[in-house]
All heavy atoms as an XYZ file, in Angstrom:
867
protein
N       0.825     -1.192      0.000
C       0.000      0.000      0.000
C       0.874      1.264      0.000
O       0.600      2.194     -0.725
C      -0.923     -0.007      1.203
O      -1.673      1.173      1.229
N       1.928      1.256      0.845
C       2.831      2.404      0.862
C       3.598      2.519     -0.453
O       3.859      3.621     -0.922
C       3.819      2.283      2.029
C       3.195      2.521      3.379
C       4.220      2.440      4.494
O       5.370      2.866      4.282
O       3.856      1.949      5.569
N       3.924      1.367     -1.047
C       4.636      1.371     -2.324
C       3.770      1.980     -3.413
O       4.226      2.829     -4.186
C       5.040     -0.063     -2.716
O       5.840     -0.610     -1.669
C       5.812     -0.074     -4.009
N       2.514      1.578     -3.469
C       1.590      2.112     -4.473
C       1.397      3.607     -4.263
O       1.415      4.389     -5.210
C       0.233      1.367     -4.413
C      -0.784      2.036     -5.311
C       0.407     -0.092     -4.780
N       1.260      4.027     -3.002
C       1.106      5.444     -2.696
C       2.351      6.229     -3.123
O       2.249      7.316     -3.710
C       0.845      5.631     -1.198
C       0.506      7.061     -0.838
O      -0.006      7.807     -1.648
N       0.785      7.415      0.396
N       3.537      5.672     -2.838
C       4.780      6.334     -3.226
C       4.922      6.459     -4.733
O       5.331      7.505     -5.247
N       4.556      5.389     -5.461
C       4.614      5.448     -6.924
C       3.626      6.460     -7.463
O       3.901      7.174     -8.434
C       4.355      4.062     -7.526
C       5.486      3.055     -7.407
C       5.031      1.685     -7.898
C       6.702      3.512     -8.174
N       2.461      6.544     -6.838
C       1.460      7.529     -7.259
C       1.968      8.950     -7.071
O       1.784      9.804     -7.940
N       2.609      9.215     -5.945
C       3.171     10.540     -5.703
C       4.300     10.849     -6.677
O       4.429     11.975     -7.158
C       3.663     10.649     -4.260
C       2.548     10.688     -3.251
C       3.070     10.706     -1.817
O       4.262     10.533     -1.556
N       2.154     10.915     -0.876
N       5.117      9.847     -6.965
C       6.210     10.003     -7.922
C       5.649     10.395     -9.296
O       6.088     11.361     -9.917
C       7.007      8.702     -8.012
C       8.069      8.674     -9.064
C       9.252      9.357     -8.904
C       7.879      7.957    -10.236
C      10.240      9.325     -9.867
C       8.845      7.923    -11.213
C      10.032      8.609    -11.029
N       4.657      9.631     -9.769
C       4.051      9.906    -11.073
C       3.369     11.262    -11.074
O       3.465     12.014    -12.047
C       3.061      8.801    -11.434
N       2.701     11.602     -9.994
C       2.037     12.893     -9.900
C       3.043     14.038    -10.008
O       2.809     15.022    -10.699
C       1.284     12.990     -8.574
O       0.741     14.270     -8.399
N       4.175     13.885     -9.340
C       5.218     14.909     -9.414
C       5.779     15.061    -10.814
O       6.039     16.165    -11.286
N       5.917     13.951    -11.514
C       6.441     14.001    -12.876
C       5.454     14.728    -13.785
O       5.822     15.579    -14.580
C       6.723     12.576    -13.404
C       7.927     11.995    -12.686
C       6.959     12.580    -14.909
C       8.178     10.541    -12.981
N       4.164     14.391    -13.660
C       3.173     14.999    -14.539
C       2.936     16.465    -14.231
O       2.384     17.190    -15.031
C       1.861     14.210    -14.505
C       1.954     12.925    -15.256
C       2.000     11.714    -14.589
C       2.044     12.919    -16.632
C       2.108     10.528    -15.288
C       2.165     11.743    -17.337
C       2.189     10.544    -16.661
N       3.374     16.913    -13.073
C       3.300     18.333    -12.768
C       4.559     19.047    -13.242
O       4.782     20.202    -12.916
C       3.119     18.544    -11.262
C       1.745     18.119    -10.775
C       1.626     18.340     -9.297
C       0.282     17.837     -8.806
N       0.181     17.914     -7.346
N       5.402     18.336    -14.014
C       6.644     18.865    -14.591
C       7.617     19.322    -13.517
O       8.398     20.233    -13.715
C       6.357     19.994    -15.582
N       7.582     18.651    -12.377
C       8.540     18.968    -11.324
C       9.768     18.106    -11.432
O      10.779     18.381    -10.834
C       7.901     18.762     -9.947
C       6.839     19.771     -9.620
C       6.328     19.538     -8.231
C       5.284     20.572     -7.863
N       4.741     20.337     -6.533
N       9.694     17.019    -12.168
C      10.815     16.114    -12.279
C      10.873     15.183    -11.088
O      10.153     15.331    -10.120
N      11.735     14.195    -11.177
C      11.822     13.157    -10.154
C      12.275     13.723     -8.815
O      11.923     13.222     -7.780
C      12.772     12.060    -10.617
N      13.065     14.772     -8.826
C      13.576     15.315     -7.574
C      12.850     16.589     -7.171
O      13.276     17.295     -6.282
C      15.075     15.595     -7.713
N      11.737     16.909     -7.823
C      10.999     18.118     -7.488
C      11.752     19.366     -7.896
O      11.711     20.361     -7.199
N      12.416     19.342     -9.021
C      13.276     20.430     -9.437
C      12.582     21.625    -10.043
O      13.224     22.498    -10.592
N      11.258     21.702     -9.987
C      10.579     22.888    -10.481
C      10.601     23.000    -11.983
O      10.740     24.080    -12.529
N      10.441     21.905    -12.701
C      10.353     21.972    -14.153
C      11.694     21.958    -14.863
O      11.777     22.333    -16.016
N      12.749     21.570    -14.222
C      14.053     21.556    -14.852
C      14.288     20.316    -15.679
O      15.243     20.240    -16.418
C      15.146     21.695    -13.794
C      15.120     23.024    -13.084
C      16.205     23.149    -12.051
O      17.039     22.260    -11.894
N      16.215     24.238    -11.335
N      13.414     19.331    -15.554
C      13.524     18.105    -16.320
C      12.827     18.324    -17.650
O      11.717     18.826    -17.701
C      12.849     16.972    -15.534
C      13.140     15.553    -15.952
C      14.637     15.278    -15.843
C      12.401     14.598    -15.048
N      13.505     17.982    -18.731
C      12.946     18.212    -20.054
C      13.073     16.952    -20.889
O      14.001     16.176    -20.721
C      13.690     19.370    -20.721
O      13.104     19.680    -21.949
N      12.128     16.770    -21.783
C      12.124     15.605    -22.652
C      12.535     15.966    -24.063
O      13.157     17.008    -24.308
N      12.177     15.122    -25.021
C      12.602     15.327    -26.406
C      12.083     16.632    -27.008
O      12.794     17.284    -27.768
C      12.046     14.125    -27.160
C      11.281     13.318    -26.200
C      11.432     13.887    -24.847
N      10.875     17.028    -26.651
C      10.325     18.271    -27.210
C      11.119     19.465    -26.701
O      11.472     20.370    -27.470
C       8.826     18.401    -26.872
C       8.051     17.269    -27.554
C       8.291     19.761    -27.294
C       6.602     17.159    -27.143
N      11.437     19.468    -25.401
C      12.248     20.549    -24.841
C      13.650     20.556    -25.419
O      14.236     21.617    -25.645
N      14.187     19.378    -25.687
C      15.515     19.275    -26.288
C      15.526     19.868    -27.699
O      16.441     20.615    -28.066
C      15.968     17.819    -26.321
C      17.346     17.543    -26.885
C      18.416     18.158    -26.001
C      17.566     16.056    -27.005
N      14.495     19.554    -28.464
C      14.400     20.108    -29.823
C      14.232     21.623    -29.767
O      14.849     22.354    -30.548
C      13.244     19.443    -30.593
C      13.597     17.984    -30.878
C      12.931     20.191    -31.882
C      12.457     17.161    -31.421
N      13.434     22.083    -28.815
C      13.225     23.530    -28.674
C      14.548     24.236    -28.341
O      14.912     25.228    -28.950
C      12.190     23.782    -27.585
C      11.826     25.217    -27.415
C      10.745     25.353    -26.360
N      10.238     26.700    -26.334
C       9.338     27.110    -25.470
N       8.841     26.276    -24.593
N       8.932     28.351    -25.484
N      15.273     23.674    -27.376
C      16.565     24.255    -27.001
C      17.552     24.159    -28.161
O      18.299     25.105    -28.438
C      17.130     23.537    -25.768
O      16.186     23.617    -24.702
C      18.439     24.148    -25.330
N      17.559     23.016    -28.852
C      18.451     22.844    -29.995
C      18.187     23.854    -31.090
O      19.119     24.391    -31.693
N      16.910     24.134    -31.353
C      16.598     25.120    -32.390
C      17.058     26.512    -31.980
O      17.503     27.293    -32.821
C      15.100     25.118    -32.711
O      14.353     25.606    -31.625
N      16.978     26.810    -30.674
C      17.475     28.103    -30.190
C      18.989     28.197    -30.352
O      19.522     29.243    -30.738
C      17.079     28.314    -28.730
C      15.594     28.513    -28.518
C      15.192     28.483    -27.050
O      16.074     28.368    -26.173
O      13.979     28.560    -26.792
N      19.691     27.093    -30.063
C      21.154     27.075    -30.191
C      21.553     27.222    -31.658
O      22.445     28.002    -31.991
C      21.740     25.785    -29.586
C      23.202     25.620    -29.955
C      21.574     25.779    -28.082
N      20.878     26.491    -32.544
C      21.217     26.547    -33.970
C      20.918     27.937    -34.543
O      21.640     28.419    -35.419
C      20.459     25.448    -34.750
C      20.585     25.632    -36.240
C      20.982     24.075    -34.340
N      19.883     28.594    -34.016
C      19.529     29.922    -34.542
C      20.590     30.971    -34.219
O      20.593     32.044    -34.825
C      18.166     30.365    -34.006
O      18.244     30.646    -32.624
N      21.510     30.680    -33.304
C      22.580     31.634    -33.009
C      23.601     31.691    -34.129
O      24.387     32.627    -34.201
C      23.322     31.258    -31.704
O      23.983     30.005    -31.887
C      22.387     31.222    -30.515
N      23.610     30.678    -35.003
C      24.553     30.586    -36.126
C      26.004     30.567    -35.672
O      26.899     30.921    -36.431
C      24.328     31.736    -37.124
O      23.027     31.689    -37.650
N      26.241     30.174    -34.443
C      27.600     30.073    -33.914
C      27.980     28.599    -33.884
O      27.449     27.823    -33.087
C      27.655     30.678    -32.510
C      29.040     30.627    -31.901
O      30.020     30.425    -32.654
O      29.149     30.796    -30.667
N      28.887     28.198    -34.778
C      29.265     26.799    -34.919
C      29.811     26.224    -33.615
O      29.489     25.091    -33.248
C      30.294     26.634    -36.045
C      30.755     25.200    -36.313
C      29.565     24.330    -36.715
C      31.837     25.165    -37.370
N      30.609     26.980    -32.894
C      31.184     26.494    -31.639
C      30.083     26.173    -30.629
O      30.137     25.141    -29.945
C      32.152     27.516    -31.061
N      29.081     27.022    -30.537
C      27.970     26.791    -29.607
C      27.187     25.547    -29.995
O      26.801     24.745    -29.130
C      27.041     28.015    -29.574
O      27.812     29.176    -29.241
C      25.933     27.849    -28.555
N      26.959     25.359    -31.281
C      26.236     24.175    -31.763
C      27.029     22.907    -31.443
O      26.460     21.907    -30.984
C      25.950     24.285    -33.278
C      25.361     22.997    -33.821
C      25.024     25.454    -33.560
N      28.341     22.934    -31.667
C      29.174     21.767    -31.373
C      29.219     21.459    -29.879
O      29.177     20.291    -29.471
C      30.583     21.966    -31.922
C      30.693     21.985    -33.458
C      32.120     22.300    -33.883
C      30.223     20.679    -34.052
N      29.276     22.495    -29.046
C      29.264     22.297    -27.599
C      27.929     21.691    -27.165
O      27.880     20.792    -26.327
C      29.553     23.620    -26.857
C      31.013     24.025    -27.069
C      29.205     23.524    -25.372
C      31.359     25.411    -26.586
N      26.838     22.173    -27.751
C      25.511     21.636    -27.439
C      25.430     20.164    -27.842
O      24.946     19.332    -27.066
C      24.433     22.459    -28.155
C      23.035     21.988    -27.891
C      22.442     22.210    -26.654
C      22.300     21.341    -28.863
C      21.148     21.786    -26.396
C      21.006     20.911    -28.623
C      20.423     21.137    -27.382
N      25.922     19.829    -29.023
C      25.905     18.433    -29.478
C      26.758     17.554    -28.565
O      26.378     16.427    -28.230
C      26.402     18.346    -30.922
N      27.910     18.067    -28.147
C      28.779     17.310    -27.241
C      28.094     17.108    -25.888
O      28.173     16.027    -25.299
C      30.110     18.031    -27.063
N      27.412     18.135    -25.409
C      26.711     18.030    -24.126
C      25.621     16.969    -24.190
O      25.434     16.203    -23.233
C      26.121     19.384    -23.735
N      24.906     16.899    -25.302
C      23.870     15.877    -25.465
C      24.504     14.487    -25.449
O      24.015     13.569    -24.787
C      23.077     16.091    -26.770
C      22.228     17.347    -26.665
C      22.194     14.888    -27.074
C      21.578     17.747    -27.963
N      25.600     14.323    -26.156
C      26.275     13.019    -26.212
C      26.796     12.594    -24.845
O      26.637     11.434    -24.435
C      27.433     13.065    -27.207
O      26.956     13.277    -28.500
N      27.390     13.507    -24.117
C      27.918     13.206    -22.787
C      26.774     12.873    -21.837
O      26.843     11.906    -21.065
C      28.779     14.369    -22.258
C      30.062     14.483    -23.094
C      29.092     14.205    -20.772
C      30.851     15.745    -22.850
N      25.700     13.657    -21.914
C      24.537     13.405    -21.066
C      23.956     12.023    -21.340
O      23.628     11.280    -20.409
C      23.485     14.491    -21.296
C      22.331     14.409    -20.332
O      22.350     13.666    -19.369
N      21.310     15.180    -20.604
N      23.845     11.658    -22.592
C      23.317     10.342    -22.959
C      24.208      9.228    -22.411
O      23.717      8.228    -21.887
C      23.183     10.225    -24.474
C      22.627      8.911    -25.004
C      21.229      8.662    -24.467
C      22.614      8.927    -26.523
N      25.521      9.412    -22.500
C      26.450      8.401    -21.988
C      26.322      8.244    -20.475
O      26.300      7.125    -19.958
C      27.884      8.771    -22.359
N      26.203      9.354    -19.770
C      26.081      9.309    -18.311
C      24.770      8.645    -17.907
O      24.748      7.745    -17.056
C      26.197     10.728    -17.708
C      25.796     10.737    -16.242
C      27.608     11.263    -17.874
N      23.669      9.056    -18.520
C      22.366      8.481    -18.180
C      22.338      6.990    -18.506
O      21.821      6.181    -17.727
C      21.225      9.242    -18.904
C      19.904      8.515    -18.782
C      21.101     10.651    -18.350
N      22.894      6.604    -19.638
C      22.916      5.197    -20.033
C      23.762      4.356    -19.083
O      23.544      3.155    -18.954
C      23.424      5.055    -21.468
C      23.004      3.751    -22.087
O      21.957      3.205    -21.770
N      23.832      3.244    -22.981
N      24.712      4.976    -18.405
C      25.580      4.255    -17.467
C      24.979      4.128    -16.072
O      25.535      3.434    -15.230
C      26.928      4.968    -17.351
O      27.576      4.964    -18.595
N      23.852      4.783    -15.824
C      23.208      4.668    -14.517
C      22.809      3.218    -14.261
O      22.426      2.505    -15.187
C      21.968      5.569    -14.447
C      22.221      7.069    -14.478
C      20.895      7.823    -14.538
C      23.026      7.513    -13.279
N      22.868      2.783    -13.020
C      22.562      1.375    -12.723
C      21.067      1.062    -12.702
O      20.551      0.485    -11.757
C      23.211      1.170    -11.353
C      23.192      2.508    -10.720
C      23.369      3.489    -11.843
N      20.366      1.459    -13.735
C      18.951      1.106    -13.890
C      18.879     -0.129    -14.779
O      19.508     -0.172    -15.836
C      18.173      2.260    -14.523
C      18.108      3.541    -13.694
C      17.483      4.668    -14.503
C      17.333      3.312    -12.421
N      18.128     -1.142    -14.368
C      18.130     -2.421    -15.079
C      17.842     -2.335    -16.575
O      18.352     -3.135    -17.336
C      17.035     -3.213    -14.361
C      17.017     -2.644    -12.987
C      17.304     -1.188    -13.161
N      17.055     -1.379    -17.015
C      16.723     -1.293    -18.433
C      17.851     -0.657    -19.258
O      17.804     -0.693    -20.481
C      15.440     -0.497    -18.621
N      18.833     -0.080    -18.600
C      19.934      0.600    -19.289
C      21.207     -0.245    -19.212
O      21.271     -1.251    -18.515
C      20.174      1.974    -18.652
C      18.967      2.909    -18.624
C      19.303      4.182    -17.876
C      18.478      3.222    -20.019
N      22.220      0.180    -19.937
C      23.482     -0.564    -19.952
C      24.101     -0.678    -18.564
O      24.666     -1.716    -18.214
C      24.481      0.094    -20.905
C      24.093     -0.081    -22.363
O      23.285     -0.987    -22.651
O      24.589      0.677    -23.208
N      23.998      0.387    -17.772
C      24.545      0.342    -16.415
C      23.884     -0.732    -15.575
O      24.532     -1.396    -14.762
N      22.589     -0.921    -15.756
C      21.874     -1.970    -15.041
C      22.307     -3.355    -15.473
O      22.414     -4.277    -14.648
N      22.563     -3.517    -16.752
C      23.057     -4.807    -17.233
C      24.439     -5.101    -16.662
O      24.759     -6.239    -16.343
C      23.077     -4.837    -18.766
C      21.702     -4.711    -19.391
C      20.718     -5.745    -18.881
O      21.006     -6.934    -18.850
N      19.552     -5.288    -18.450
N      25.253     -4.040    -16.509
C      26.567     -4.232    -15.890
C      26.424     -4.666    -14.432
O      27.210     -5.465    -13.940
C      27.399     -2.951    -15.997
C      27.849     -2.662    -17.421
S      29.020     -1.297    -17.574
C      28.005      0.104    -17.194
N      25.394     -4.152    -13.747
C      25.147     -4.563    -12.362
C      24.795     -6.044    -12.312
O      25.292     -6.783    -11.448
C      24.040     -3.703    -11.717
C      23.594     -4.284    -10.385
C      24.514     -2.272    -11.531
N      23.936     -6.508    -13.230
C      23.592     -7.929    -13.268
C      24.841     -8.784    -13.516
O      25.019     -9.838    -12.895
C      22.540     -8.224    -14.340
C      21.141     -7.828    -13.938
C      20.396     -6.977    -14.738
C      20.563     -8.310    -12.777
C      19.114     -6.618    -14.385
C      19.270     -7.964    -12.412
C      18.541     -7.109    -13.218
N      25.708     -8.341    -14.402
C      26.947     -9.075    -14.681
C      27.844     -9.098    -13.442
O      28.441    -10.129    -13.113
C      27.683     -8.465    -15.897
C      26.867     -8.722    -17.165
C      29.088     -9.014    -16.020
C      27.359     -7.969    -18.381
N      27.918     -7.973    -12.733
C      28.711     -7.904    -11.503
C      28.150     -8.854    -10.445
O      28.905     -9.567     -9.774
C      28.741     -6.469    -10.978
C      29.523     -6.220     -9.703
C      31.001     -6.528     -9.911
C      29.343     -4.794     -9.241
N      26.829     -8.884    -10.305
C      26.196     -9.800     -9.345
C      26.503    -11.244     -9.715
O      26.822    -12.067     -8.847
C      24.672     -9.546     -9.274
C      24.393     -8.194     -8.622
C      23.963    -10.666     -8.527
C      22.956     -7.746     -8.704
N      26.426    -11.559    -11.003
C      26.748    -12.912    -11.454
C      28.196    -13.270    -11.137
O      28.492    -14.395    -10.713
C      26.481    -13.058    -12.950
C      25.008    -13.055    -13.304
C      24.739    -13.087    -14.794
O      25.708    -13.127    -15.595
O      23.564    -13.076    -15.170
N      29.097    -12.304    -11.313
C      30.509    -12.558    -11.017
C      30.717    -12.789     -9.522
O      31.498    -13.662     -9.129
C      31.361    -11.386    -11.501
N      30.020    -12.018     -8.698
C      30.166    -12.166     -7.257
C      29.553    -13.467     -6.744
O      30.109    -14.111     -5.850
C      29.530    -10.972     -6.531
C      30.222     -9.626     -6.719
C      29.396     -8.509     -6.107
C      31.617     -9.655     -6.111
N      28.399    -13.847     -7.308
C      27.721    -15.068     -6.861
C      28.309    -16.323     -7.488
O      28.139    -17.418     -6.966
C      26.224    -15.000     -7.193
C      25.399    -13.935     -6.470
C      23.963    -13.955     -6.968
C      25.454    -14.129     -4.970
N      28.951    -16.159     -8.632
C      29.500    -17.304     -9.333
C      28.456    -18.105    -10.096
O      28.711    -19.231    -10.512
N      27.283    -17.543    -10.248
C      26.212    -18.200    -11.013
C      25.331    -17.138    -11.654
O      25.395    -15.967    -11.295
C      25.364    -19.101    -10.113
C      24.692    -18.370     -8.977
C      23.879    -19.331     -8.096
N      23.436    -18.677     -6.885
C      22.356    -17.900     -6.788
N      21.608    -17.668     -7.848
N      22.026    -17.343     -5.639
N      24.539    -17.565    -12.603
C      23.651    -16.638    -13.306
C      22.530    -16.182    -12.381
O      22.069    -16.921    -11.527
C      23.037    -17.315    -14.532
C      24.017    -17.513    -15.649
C      23.424    -16.853    -16.864
C      24.408    -16.951    -17.994
N      24.606    -15.686    -18.614
N      22.096    -14.928    -12.579
C      20.926    -14.412    -11.882
C      19.704    -15.083    -12.498
O      19.655    -15.315    -13.710
C      20.836    -12.874    -12.038
C      19.559    -12.321    -11.445
C      22.045    -12.204    -11.409
N      18.721    -15.401    -11.665
C      17.492    -16.012    -12.143
C      16.918    -15.176    -13.283
O      16.655    -13.980    -13.119
C      16.488    -16.123    -10.985
C      15.188    -16.772    -11.395
O      14.543    -16.360    -12.352
N      14.805    -17.783    -10.643
N      16.723    -15.801    -14.441
C      16.274    -15.096    -15.644
C      14.922    -14.413    -15.432
O      14.716    -13.283    -15.851
C      16.205    -16.072    -16.826
C      15.875    -15.417    -18.154
C      16.998    -14.520    -18.652
O      18.158    -14.731    -18.343
N      16.642    -13.509    -19.417
N      13.989    -15.107    -14.764
C      12.661    -14.544    -14.532
C      12.751    -13.314    -13.630
O      12.094    -12.300    -13.883
C      11.732    -15.594    -13.904
C      10.291    -15.139    -13.760
C       9.630    -14.872    -15.104
O       9.818    -15.624    -16.048
N       8.883    -13.793    -15.202
N      13.579    -13.383    -12.596
C      13.772    -12.243    -11.700
C      14.369    -11.061    -12.461
O      13.911     -9.919    -12.321
C      14.680    -12.636    -10.533
C      15.046    -11.513     -9.564
C      13.805    -11.004     -8.848
C      16.098    -11.990     -8.581
N      15.378    -11.332    -13.283
C      16.011    -10.270    -14.064
C      15.005     -9.635    -15.020
O      14.966     -8.407    -15.158
C      17.203    -10.835    -14.844
C      17.998     -9.785    -15.561
C      19.269    -10.346    -16.199
O      19.656    -11.474    -15.950
N      19.909     -9.545    -17.019
N      14.169    -10.432    -15.667
C      13.157     -9.898    -16.580
C      12.124     -9.059    -15.836
O      11.706     -8.006    -16.328
C      12.477    -11.038    -17.335
C      13.371    -11.695    -18.363
C      12.742    -12.925    -19.009
O      11.551    -13.218    -18.737
O      13.440    -13.592    -19.786
N      11.715     -9.511    -14.638
C      10.745     -8.746    -13.854
C      11.311     -7.401    -13.420
O      10.634     -6.369    -13.512
C      10.285     -9.548    -12.631
C       9.419    -10.732    -13.001
O       8.839    -10.789    -14.086
N       9.334    -11.693    -12.104
N      12.546     -7.406    -12.939
C      13.190     -6.160    -12.510
C      13.343     -5.212    -13.696
O      13.062     -4.011    -13.601
C      14.553     -6.455    -11.849
C      14.338     -7.175    -10.516
C      15.360     -5.180    -11.657
C      15.608     -7.696     -9.885
N      13.768     -5.739    -14.827
C      13.934     -4.912    -16.026
C      12.584     -4.365    -16.491
O      12.487     -3.201    -16.894
C      14.610     -5.726    -17.146
O      15.880     -6.179    -16.669
C      14.812     -4.886    -18.390
N      11.531     -5.182    -16.416
C      10.198     -4.725    -16.812
C       9.718     -3.557    -15.967
O       9.164     -2.577    -16.489
N       9.940     -3.627    -14.663
C       9.556     -2.521    -13.778
C      10.365     -1.271    -14.115
O       9.832     -0.158    -14.163
C       9.732     -2.919    -12.293
C       9.584     -1.713    -11.380
C       8.737     -3.998    -11.906
N      11.653     -1.444    -14.367
C      12.508     -0.299    -14.710
C      12.055      0.348    -16.019
O      12.036      1.579    -16.130
C      13.961     -0.734    -14.808
N      11.687     -0.462    -17.000
C      11.197      0.079    -18.273
C       9.907      0.865    -18.040
O       9.714      1.954    -18.589
C      10.979     -1.043    -19.313
C      10.194     -0.554    -20.510
C      12.309     -1.612    -19.752
N       9.027      0.341    -17.194
C       7.775      1.033    -16.886
C       8.056      2.387    -16.242
O       7.454      3.401    -16.621
C       6.905      0.168    -15.970
C       5.566      0.759    -15.567
C       4.677      0.964    -16.795
C       4.878     -0.142    -14.563
N       8.981      2.427    -15.290
C       9.338      3.694    -14.637
C       9.915      4.673    -15.661
O       9.566      5.867    -15.670
C      10.325      3.455    -13.469
C      10.914      4.767    -12.964
C       9.638      2.699    -12.345
N      10.774      4.187    -16.554
C      11.351      5.069    -17.579
C      10.284      5.577    -18.547
O      10.337      6.734    -18.980
C      12.465      4.349    -18.336
C      13.743      4.095    -17.533
C      14.706      3.221    -18.324
C      14.406      5.405    -17.155
N       9.315      4.737    -18.882
C       8.222      5.172    -19.758
C       7.364      6.228    -19.079
O       6.964      7.220    -19.718
C       7.363      3.980    -20.185
C       7.985      3.046    -21.207
C       7.106      1.813    -21.413
C       8.203      3.756    -22.534
N       7.087      6.050    -17.786
C       6.324      7.061    -17.042
C       7.106      8.369    -16.993
O       6.544      9.450    -17.194
C       5.999      6.553    -15.623
C       4.982      5.413    -15.688
C       5.479      7.680    -14.743
C       4.776      4.688    -14.375
N       8.410      8.278    -16.763
C       9.253      9.472    -16.744
C       9.243     10.162    -18.104
O       9.112     11.389    -18.191
C      10.681      9.102    -16.341
C      11.680     10.239    -16.219
C      11.280     11.168    -15.088
C      13.071      9.681    -15.963
N       9.347      9.388    -19.179
C       9.323      9.955    -20.531
C       7.991     10.625    -20.825
O       7.950     11.723    -21.392
C       9.575      8.868    -21.575
O      10.853      8.340    -21.424
N       6.903      9.975    -20.447
C       5.584     10.554    -20.663
C       5.425     11.843    -19.862
O       4.920     12.845    -20.366
C       4.502      9.547    -20.287
C       3.060      9.979    -20.520
C       2.813     10.274    -21.998
C       2.104      8.895    -20.037
N       5.906     11.820    -18.621
C       5.827     13.012    -17.783
C       6.614     14.178    -18.335
O       6.131     15.318    -18.330
N       7.819     13.912    -18.825
C       8.619     15.011    -19.384
C       7.997     15.527    -20.676
O       8.028     16.730    -20.946
C      10.071     14.580    -19.652
O      10.088     13.460    -20.534
C      10.792     14.253    -18.365
N       7.394     14.642    -21.455
C       6.736     15.073    -22.685
C       5.532     15.954    -22.376
O       5.330     16.995    -23.015
C       6.320     13.859    -23.542
O       7.490     13.090    -23.836
C       5.657     14.289    -24.833
N       4.736     15.552    -21.376
C       3.592     16.374    -20.971
C       4.082     17.738    -20.493
O       3.522     18.775    -20.854
C       2.768     15.656    -19.878
C       1.756     16.595    -19.236
C       2.055     14.435    -20.452
N       5.136     17.752    -19.674
C       5.702     19.013    -19.213
C       6.212     19.887    -20.349
O       6.018     21.112    -20.340
N       6.843     19.261    -21.345
C       7.331     20.010    -22.506
C       6.181     20.638    -23.285
O       6.263     21.788    -23.726
C       8.135     19.108    -23.434
C       9.509     18.759    -22.890
O       9.958     19.431    -21.942
O      10.131     17.832    -23.415
N       5.116     19.882    -23.477
C       3.954     20.393    -24.223
C       3.324     21.545    -23.458
O       2.951     22.577    -24.047
C       2.937     19.263    -24.503
C       1.638     19.826    -25.059
C       3.522     18.250    -25.473
N       3.215     21.408    -22.127
C       2.688     22.504    -21.319
C       3.545     23.754    -21.456
O       3.040     24.859    -21.559
C       2.607     22.095    -19.842
C       1.496     21.126    -19.534
C       1.507     20.666    -18.077
O       2.476     20.985    -17.332
O       0.549     20.001    -17.687
N       4.871     23.573    -21.484
C       5.788     24.713    -21.614
C       5.681     25.381    -22.989
O       5.983     26.567    -23.115
C       7.222     24.285    -21.341
C       7.487     24.001    -19.890
O       6.796     24.517    -19.016
N       8.466     23.168    -19.617
N       5.275     24.635    -24.014
C       5.109     25.231    -25.330
C       4.004     26.275    -25.350
O       4.038     27.222    -26.132
C       4.790     24.157    -26.376
C       5.936     23.271    -26.836
C       5.408     22.190    -27.776
C       7.015     24.076    -27.519
N       3.005     26.083    -24.496
C       1.847     26.975    -24.496
C       1.908     28.030    -23.416
O       0.921     28.704    -23.149
C       0.560     26.146    -24.367
C       0.340     25.245    -25.546
C       0.541     23.873    -25.425
C      -0.023     25.758    -26.769
C       0.354     23.036    -26.502
C      -0.227     24.927    -27.863
C      -0.033     23.555    -27.732
N       3.067     28.189    -22.783
C       3.227     29.239    -21.763
C       3.794     30.489    -22.388
O       4.477     30.518    -23.331
C       4.152     28.751    -20.647
C       3.476     27.756    -19.746
C       4.393     27.407    -18.597
C       3.682     26.410    -17.688
N       4.499     26.006    -16.582
């Protein structure tokens, strides 16, 4: 019951465009990224565009390395656990954990998209 309540509050915070940490709308999704990218490109400054592209690439690498089961970092955690235990992690357990992580990431993506759309009309 507390878990369901906590997940509900988490999702509610995301859909209010506060982000996972309550950052006041600092979390942005693909629409916000495109909006920011178009602003950067409109400056016609090649150095700024290259820095923006590098920042996106670095950000993607860092996020992908997080130990979330649906991402590469999470898969590395499963491999580390297997190395420590000396046996494979139960496949069904790994699939269940990954499924929950994918669901959380989808909710986060939907929340950031809703927040981005709301910001378009402000």
